[in-house]
C-alpha positions as CSV (number, residue, x, y, z in Angstrom):
1,X,1.3,-23.9,6.2
2,X,-2.3,-25.2,6.4
3,X,-5.8,-24.4,5.3
4,X,-8.9,-24.0,7.5
5,X,-12.3,-25.3,6.5
6,X,-13.0,-22.3,4.3
7,X,-9.8,-23.0,2.3
8,X,-8.0,-19.9,3.7
9,X,-4.3,-20.3,4.1
10,X,-3.1,-20.2,7.7
11,X,0.4,-19.8,9.2
12,X,1.6,-22.9,11.1
13,X,4.3,-20.9,12.9
14,X,4.9,-17.4,14.0
15,X,8.7,-17.5,13.8
16,X,10.3,-17.4,10.4
17,X,13.0,-19.8,9.4
18,X,14.2,-17.6,6.5
19,X,16.4,-15.3,8.6
20,X,18.2,-15.2,11.9
21,X,18.6,-11.6,13.1
22,X,21.1,-10.1,15.6
23,X,20.8,-6.5,16.6
24,X,24.0,-5.2,18.3
25,X,24.8,-8.9,19.0
26,X,21.5,-9.8,20.6
27,X,19.2,-12.3,18.9
28,X,15.8,-10.8,17.7
29,X,12.5,-12.6,17.1
30,X,11.8,-12.8,13.4
31,X,8.1,-13.0,12.4
32,X,6.9,-15.0,9.5
33,X,4.5,-13.6,6.9
34,X,3.2,-14.6,3.5
35,X,3.4,-12.3,0.5
36,X,2.7,-12.4,-3.2
37,X,5.4,-14.0,-5.4
38,X,4.0,-13.0,-8.8
39,X,1.9,-10.1,-10.3
40,X,-0.8,-12.6,-11.2
41,X,-4.4,-11.6,-10.5
42,X,-8.0,-12.3,-11.4
43,X,-11.4,-10.6,-10.8
44,X,-12.9,-12.1,-7.6
45,X,-14.4,-15.5,-8.4
46,X,-15.3,-16.7,-4.9
47,X,-11.9,-18.3,-4.2
48,X,-8.6,-17.1,-2.8
49,X,-5.2,-17.2,-4.4
50,X,-3.5,-20.5,-4.7
51,X,-0.6,-21.1,-2.3
52,X,1.7,-21.6,-5.3
53,X,1.4,-17.9,-6.2
54,X,2.8,-16.8,-2.8
55,X,6.0,-17.1,-0.8
56,X,7.2,-16.6,2.8
57,X,8.9,-13.5,3.9
58,X,10.0,-12.2,7.3
59,X,9.9,-9.1,9.5
60,X,11.4,-7.8,12.7
61,X,10.3,-4.9,14.8
62,X,12.3,-3.4,17.6
63,X,12.6,-0.2,19.6
64,X,15.3,2.1,18.1
65,X,17.5,4.0,20.4
66,X,20.6,4.8,18.3
67,X,22.8,3.3,15.6
68,X,21.9,-0.4,15.4
69,X,24.2,-3.0,13.8
70,X,22.2,-5.6,12.0
71,X,23.6,-9.1,11.3
72,X,21.2,-11.2,9.2
73,X,22.0,-14.8,8.6
74,X,20.0,-15.9,5.6
75,X,18.8,-19.5,5.2
76,X,19.5,-19.5,1.4
77,X,23.0,-18.7,0.3
78,X,23.2,-15.4,-1.6
79,X,25.7,-13.4,-3.6
80,X,24.2,-9.8,-3.6
81,X,22.3,-7.9,-1.0
82,X,20.6,-4.5,-0.9
83,X,18.7,-2.5,1.7
84,X,15.8,-0.4,0.5
85,X,14.8,2.4,0.3
86,X,17.9,3.3,-1.7
87,X,17.6,6.8,-0.4
88,X,18.5,5.5,3.1
89,X,22.0,4.8,1.7
90,X,22.5,1.7,3.8
91,X,25.7,-0.1,2.8
92,X,25.6,-3.9,3.2
93,X,28.7,-6.1,3.5
94,X,28.8,-9.9,3.5
95,X,30.5,-11.7,6.4
96,X,30.5,-15.5,6.7
97,X,27.2,-15.9,4.8
98,X,25.5,-13.1,6.7
99,X,24.4,-9.6,5.6
100,X,25.8,-7.0,8.0
101,X,24.8,-3.3,8.0
102,X,24.1,-0.4,10.3
103,X,20.8,1.4,10.6
104,X,21.4,5.0,11.7
105,X,17.8,6.2,12.2
106,X,14.4,5.0,13.0
107,X,12.2,4.0,10.1
108,X,11.4,1.1,7.9
109,X,13.7,-0.9,5.7
110,X,13.8,-4.0,3.5
111,X,16.8,-6.4,3.1
112,X,16.7,-8.2,-0.2
113,X,19.2,-10.9,-1.1
114,X,19.6,-11.8,-4.8
115,X,16.3,-10.1,-5.6
116,X,13.0,-9.3,-4.0
117,X,11.9,-12.8,-3.0
118,X,11.9,-13.9,0.6
119,X,12.7,-10.4,1.8
120,X,13.3,-9.3,5.4
121,X,11.3,-6.3,6.5
122,X,12.8,-4.2,9.3
123,X,10.8,-1.9,11.5
124,X,13.0,0.2,13.7
125,X,10.4,2.0,15.9
126,X,11.4,5.3,17.4
127,X,10.5,5.9,21.1
128,X,6.9,7.1,21.5
129,X,5.0,8.5,24.4
130,X,1.8,6.5,24.0
131,X,0.6,7.9,27.3
132,X,-0.4,11.0,25.5
133,X,-3.5,9.1,24.2
134,X,-4.8,8.6,27.7
135,X,-5.8,5.5,29.7
136,X,-6.5,2.5,27.5
137,X,-10.1,1.1,27.6
138,X,-8.8,-2.1,26.0
139,X,-5.3,-3.6,26.5
140,X,-3.7,-6.5,24.6
141,X,-0.7,-7.7,26.5
142,X,2.2,-9.9,25.3
143,X,1.0,-13.1,23.8
144,X,-1.7,-14.3,21.3
145,X,-5.3,-13.1,21.4
146,X,-8.0,-14.6,19.2
147,X,-10.8,-12.1,19.3
148,X,-12.3,-11.8,15.8
149,X,-14.2,-8.6,15.0
150,X,-13.8,-5.9,17.6
151,X,-16.5,-3.2,17.4
152,X,-15.2,0.0,18.9
153,X,-17.2,2.9,20.2
154,X,-16.5,6.6,20.7
155,X,-13.5,7.5,23.0
156,X,-12.1,4.0,23.0
157,X,-8.4,3.6,23.6
158,X,-6.7,0.4,22.5
159,X,-3.1,-0.4,23.5
160,X,-1.2,-3.2,21.9
161,X,2.0,-4.5,23.6
162,X,5.0,-4.9,21.3
163,X,4.7,-8.7,21.8
164,X,1.0,-8.9,21.3
165,X,-0.5,-10.7,18.3
166,X,-4.2,-10.0,17.9
167,X,-6.0,-12.3,15.6
168,X,-8.9,-10.0,14.7
169,X,-9.9,-6.7,13.1
170,X,-11.0,-3.3,14.4
171,X,-14.4,-1.9,13.2
172,X,-16.4,1.2,14.0
173,X,-19.3,3.1,12.5
174,X,-20.4,6.6,13.4
175,X,-17.9,6.8,16.2
176,X,-15.5,9.6,17.2
177,X,-12.2,10.0,19.1
178,X,-10.7,6.5,18.8
179,X,-7.0,5.7,19.3
180,X,-5.3,2.4,18.5
181,X,-1.7,2.4,19.5
182,X,1.4,0.4,20.4
183,X,3.7,-1.8,18.3
184,X,1.8,-5.1,18.4
185,X,0.5,-7.2,15.4
186,X,-3.1,-7.2,14.1
187,X,-3.4,-10.5,12.1
188,X,-6.4,-10.7,9.8
189,X,-5.9,-14.3,8.8
190,X,-8.9,-15.3,10.9
191,X,-11.3,-13.8,8.4
192,X,-12.9,-15.2,5.2
193,X,-13.8,-13.0,2.4
194,X,-17.6,-13.0,1.6
195,X,-18.3,-10.7,-1.3
196,X,-17.2,-9.4,-4.7
197,X,-16.1,-5.9,-3.6
198,X,-15.0,-4.4,-0.4
199,X,-17.5,-1.6,0.3
200,X,-19.8,-3.5,2.7
201,X,-19.0,-4.7,6.2
202,X,-19.4,-8.4,5.3
203,X,-15.6,-8.6,5.4
204,X,-13.6,-6.0,7.3
205,X,-9.9,-6.4,6.6
206,X,-7.6,-5.4,9.5
207,X,-9.3,-2.1,10.2
208,X,-12.6,-0.6,8.9
209,X,-14.2,2.7,9.8
210,X,-17.5,4.1,8.5
211,X,-18.6,7.7,9.0
212,X,-16.1,8.2,11.9
213,X,-14.2,11.3,13.0
214,X,-11.0,11.9,14.9
215,X,-9.3,8.5,14.5
216,X,-5.6,7.7,15.1
217,X,-3.7,4.5,14.3
218,X,-0.2,4.7,15.7
219,X,2.7,2.1,15.5
220,X,0.7,-1.0,14.8
221,X,1.7,-3.8,12.4
222,X,-1.2,-5.1,10.1
223,X,-0.7,-8.6,8.6
224,X,-2.7,-11.0,6.4
225,X,-5.9,-9.1,5.5
226,X,-8.8,-10.7,3.7
227,X,-9.5,-7.6,1.6
228,X,-8.4,-3.9,1.7
229,X,-6.2,-3.7,4.8
230,X,-7.1,-0.2,6.3
231,X,-10.5,1.1,5.2
232,X,-11.9,4.7,5.7
233,X,-15.4,5.4,4.4
234,X,-16.7,8.9,4.8
235,X,-14.3,9.6,7.7
236,X,-12.8,12.9,8.8
237,X,-9.7,13.9,10.8
238,X,-7.8,10.6,10.6
239,X,-4.1,10.1,11.4
240,X,-2.2,7.0,10.3
241,X,1.2,7.2,11.9
242,X,4.1,4.7,11.7
243,X,1.8,1.8,10.9
244,X,3.3,-1.1,9.0
245,X,1.4,-3.2,6.5
246,X,3.2,-6.5,5.6
247,X,2.2,-10.0,4.7
248,X,-0.7,-9.3,2.3
249,X,-1.1,-11.6,-0.7
250,X,-4.9,-12.2,-1.1
251,X,-7.0,-10.8,-3.9
252,X,-7.8,-7.1,-3.6
253,X,-5.5,-6.5,-0.6
254,X,-5.1,-2.8,-1.2
255,X,-3.0,-1.1,1.5
256,X,-5.0,2.0,2.6
257,X,-8.3,3.0,0.9
258,X,-9.5,6.5,1.6
259,X,-13.1,6.6,0.4
260,X,-15.1,9.9,0.3
261,X,-13.1,11.1,3.3
262,X,-11.5,14.3,4.4
263,X,-8.5,15.6,6.4
264,X,-6.5,12.3,6.4
265,X,-2.8,12.2,7.1
266,X,-0.6,9.2,6.4
267,X,2.9,9.7,7.8
268,X,6.0,7.7,8.5
269,X,4.3,4.4,7.4
270,X,5.3,1.3,5.5
271,X,2.8,-0.3,3.1
272,X,3.5,-3.5,1.3
273,X,0.3,-4.7,-0.4
274,X,-0.6,-7.1,-3.1
275,X,-3.0,-4.6,-4.8
276,X,-2.8,-0.8,-4.9
277,X,-0.8,0.6,-2.0
278,X,-2.7,3.9,-1.3
279,X,-5.8,4.7,-3.2
280,X,-8.4,7.5,-2.9
281,X,-11.9,6.4,-4.0
282,X,-15.4,7.8,-4.3
283,X,-18.4,5.5,-4.4
284,X,-22.2,5.8,-4.9
285,X,-23.0,5.3,-1.2
286,X,-21.2,8.6,-0.4
287,X,-21.6,10.4,-3.7
288,X,-22.2,13.8,-2.1
289,X,-19.0,13.7,0.0
290,X,-15.7,15.1,-1.3
291,X,-12.3,13.6,-1.0
292,X,-10.1,16.5,0.2
293,X,-7.2,17.6,2.3
294,X,-5.3,14.3,2.0
295,X,-1.6,14.2,2.9
296,X,0.8,11.3,2.5
297,X,4.2,12.0,3.9
298,X,7.5,10.2,4.4
299,X,6.0,6.8,3.6
300,X,7.5,3.7,2.0
301,X,5.4,1.6,-0.4
302,X,5.8,-1.7,-2.1
303,X,3.0,-2.5,-4.6
304,X,2.8,-6.0,-5.8
305,X,0.0,-5.4,-8.4
306,X,-1.7,-2.3,-9.8
307,X,-0.9,1.3,-8.9
308,X,1.2,2.5,-6.0
309,X,-0.2,6.0,-5.3
310,X,-3.6,6.2,-6.9
311,X,-6.5,8.5,-7.3
312,X,-9.5,6.3,-8.4
313,X,-10.5,4.3,-10.2
314,X,-13.9,5.0,-8.5
315,X,-14.2,8.8,-8.4
316,X,-17.9,9.2,-7.5
317,X,-17.7,12.5,-5.6
318,X,-18.3,16.2,-6.2
319,X,-14.6,17.0,-6.0
320,X,-11.1,15.7,-5.1
321,X,-8.9,18.6,-4.0
322,X,-5.8,19.5,-2.0
323,X,-4.1,16.1,-2.2
324,X,-0.4,15.7,-1.7
325,X,2.1,12.9,-1.7
326,X,5.4,14.2,-0.3
327,X,8.9,12.7,0.4
328,X,7.9,9.0,-0.2
329,X,9.9,6.0,-1.4
330,X,8.1,3.6,-3.8
331,X,10.5,0.7,-3.6
332,X,8.7,-1.8,-5.9
333,X,6.0,-0.9,-8.4
334,X,3.8,-2.8,-10.8
335,X,1.5,-1.1,-13.4
336,X,2.0,2.5,-12.4
337,X,3.8,4.4,-9.7
338,X,1.9,7.7,-9.7
339,X,-1.6,7.4,-10.9
340,X,-4.8,9.4,-11.5
341,X,-7.7,7.2,-12.8
342,X,-10.7,9.5,-13.1
343,X,-13.3,6.8,-13.6
344,X,-16.3,9.0,-12.8
345,X,-17.4,12.6,-12.6
346,X,-15.4,14.2,-9.8
347,X,-13.7,17.5,-10.4
348,X,-10.1,16.7,-9.4
349,X,-7.7,19.6,-8.6
350,X,-4.7,20.6,-6.6
351,X,-2.9,17.3,-6.7
352,X,0.9,17.3,-5.9
353,X,3.5,14.5,-6.1
354,X,6.6,16.1,-4.6
355,X,10.1,14.6,-3.8
356,X,8.8,11.1,-4.5
357,X,11.5,8.5,-5.3
358,X,10.4,5.7,-7.6
359,X,12.7,2.7,-7.6
360,X,13.1,0.4,-10.6
361,X,14.5,-3.1,-11.0
362,X,15.7,-4.6,-14.3
363,X,13.9,-7.9,-13.5
364,X,10.4,-6.6,-12.9
365,X,7.7,-9.0,-14.1
366,X,4.6,-7.9,-16.2
367,X,1.1,-8.1,-14.8
368,X,-1.2,-10.9,-15.9
369,X,-4.8,-10.8,-14.9
370,X,-6.5,-13.8,-16.5
371,X,-6.0,-16.4,-13.8
372,X,-8.4,-19.4,-13.8
373,X,-7.3,-22.3,-11.6
374,X,-5.6,-24.2,-14.5
375,X,-3.6,-21.2,-15.9
376,X,0.1,-20.8,-15.2
377,X,1.8,-17.4,-15.0
378,X,3.4,-16.7,-18.4
379,X,5.2,-13.5,-17.7
380,X,8.6,-15.0,-17.0
381,X,11.4,-13.7,-19.3
382,X,9.3,-10.7,-20.5
383,X,10.5,-7.1,-20.0
384,X,8.4,-4.8,-17.9
385,X,8.9,-1.2,-16.9
386,X,6.2,0.2,-14.6
387,X,4.8,3.5,-15.8
388,X,6.1,6.5,-13.8
389,X,3.0,8.6,-14.1
390,X,-0.4,8.1,-15.7
391,X,-3.5,10.2,-15.9
392,X,-6.6,8.8,-17.7
393,X,-10.3,8.4,-17.3
394,X,-11.2,4.8,-17.9
395,X,-14.8,4.2,-16.9
396,X,-15.5,2.1,-13.9
397,X,-18.0,-0.8,-13.5
398,X,-18.1,-3.7,-11.2
399,X,-19.2,-6.0,-14.0
400,X,-20.5,-8.8,-11.8
401,X,-24.0,-10.4,-12.1
402,X,-24.6,-9.8,-8.4
403,X,-23.9,-6.1,-8.8
404,X,-25.5,-5.2,-12.1
405,X,-28.0,-3.1,-10.1
406,X,-25.0,-1.0,-8.8
407,X,-23.7,-0.5,-12.4
408,X,-27.1,0.6,-13.5
409,X,-27.2,3.2,-10.7
410,X,-23.7,4.4,-11.8
411,X,-25.0,4.9,-15.3
412,X,-27.9,7.0,-14.1
413,X,-25.7,9.1,-11.8
414,X,-23.2,9.8,-14.6
415,X,-25.8,11.0,-17.1
416,X,-25.1,14.5,-18.2
417,X,-22.0,14.8,-15.9
418,X,-18.3,14.9,-16.8
419,X,-15.2,15.0,-14.6
420,X,-12.2,17.2,-15.0
421,X,-8.5,17.5,-13.9
422,X,-6.5,20.6,-13.2
423,X,-3.6,22.0,-11.1
424,X,-1.6,18.7,-11.0
425,X,2.1,18.9,-10.3
426,X,5.0,16.5,-10.3
427,X,7.8,18.3,-8.4
428,X,11.3,16.8,-7.8
429,X,10.2,13.3,-8.7
430,X,13.1,10.8,-9.1
431,X,13.2,7.5,-11.0
432,X,16.1,5.6,-9.5
433,X,17.7,2.2,-9.8
434,X,17.8,0.2,-13.1
435,X,15.1,-0.4,-15.6
436,X,17.4,-2.5,-17.9
437,X,18.1,0.5,-20.2
438,X,14.5,1.5,-20.8
439,X,12.9,4.8,-19.8
440,X,9.7,4.7,-17.7
441,X,6.7,6.3,-19.4
442,X,4.5,9.3,-18.5
443,X,1.1,8.8,-20.0
444,X,-1.9,11.2,-20.4
445,X,-5.0,10.2,-22.2
446,X,-8.6,11.3,-21.8
447,X,-11.9,10.6,-23.5
448,X,-14.5,13.3,-24.0
449,X,-16.4,14.8,-22.3
450,X,-13.8,14.7,-19.6
451,X,-11.5,17.7,-19.6
452,X,-7.9,18.0,-18.5
453,X,-5.6,21.0,-18.0
454,X,-1.9,21.4,-18.0
455,X,0.2,19.1,-15.8
456,X,3.3,20.7,-14.4
457,X,6.5,18.5,-14.4
458,X,9.3,20.3,-12.5
459,X,12.8,19.0,-11.9
460,X,12.1,15.4,-13.1
461,X,15.3,13.2,-12.9
462,X,15.4,9.8,-14.5
463,X,18.3,7.6,-13.6
464,X,20.5,10.5,-12.6
465,X,19.6,12.8,-15.6
466,X,17.3,15.7,-15.5
467,X,14.9,15.2,-18.4
468,X,12.6,17.4,-20.4
469,X,9.8,16.5,-22.9
470,X,12.2,16.0,-25.7
471,X,14.2,13.2,-24.0
472,X,11.5,11.7,-21.8
473,X,9.2,8.8,-22.7
474,X,5.8,10.5,-23.0
475,X,2.7,8.9,-24.5
476,X,-1.1,9.2,-24.9
477,X,-3.4,11.4,-26.8
478,X,-3.1,14.2,-24.3
479,X,0.7,14.0,-23.6
480,X,0.9,17.7,-24.8
481,X,-0.6,18.7,-21.5
482,X,2.7,17.8,-19.8
483,X,4.6,21.0,-19.2
484,X,8.2,20.4,-18.3
485,X,10.2,23.1,-16.5
């Protein structure tokens, strides 16, 4: 590991030494990545996270054609092993210091040995007919490509070979009909963050689109972003399909941020982020644009800090509506798993969390946000149970001297306006795993003049038991809005 002149951490090697992987007896390349080791954060202060707060992890990606026997030889001796998501029901056995198991279907998995640290991420890619996207206008073949910021235009087609590593990021503004596909790696480690927040194009992350329509990202791995990883600002008709986000540890590395956008589908994806995994935002620049018709399906999330599936905190928009999170596995969570933070005046309605499985671990660490250079993390040994669901309306400000003008505009825009929440449902949500004997909380709390209506909770199961309001951990001034059936 080394640092460039800006102080950014750079990977010295592509191949990980943590794991050796054999698939049906054949050796497989194991890629190195760097992830957060602790839920330790700070408001942006012009510096990146210290290396001591991170750790190495690994990932493999391979074409899946049928049952695959995985033999993983782990550098560090281990006693226990588990494959997540737990819903995949993958059984692991230990043989001669290796973890051995069979993957029966395409998808994304994580092997953990003696806890979450130094995990192996497994991406078993189903066969895809990428020819359906047409002739590529830009091809990245096998090997490394150092390209920096790539500005795309309408009708561009970008193909990435499975063995391609592209040190760069994709960017477009006002474009339509763009396809980025293949199973290669987009590595954002080349880029240095330049600003407090992530709205502008000073820093781009791995993919950033402004005011674009008809965009598809399919199959690609995104690694080591400088800010939010995949950014959609005022976009329409977007499909994120089987993309994998892994190796993100820097401050504010949200996974996917959907900002004042419409008709977005996230399906069959894997998102491991340091900050919020999937978040739906509204900001002043697009204050007249709604956030609507958003679907997240069959997606696995690992949130290292903050909220896993989130509406807000910024909700500057006329309305949020027709939003669904369905059949997802949240394998690690931090503050809150299912979250609505109505920080502004949007009318939020028709939000559904359905058949979402939220995994708990008894050794989860609490978040600590005050993190000056001299401070050490002090959460070790403390109990923490991530909240299962939260709905509240904490007001949002940037609170930075360079953006006081933005906060002043927010105050003016909010004057005389109030947000609302209605038609929210939790259907078939499952809390699984082990929280050390504690029950995760459901919290509802609003401050006037914001208004909230009844929140339906149907068929909620917590650690194998269907629960109602009387035997569930509910809290907040408006917990009475939770209606259990």
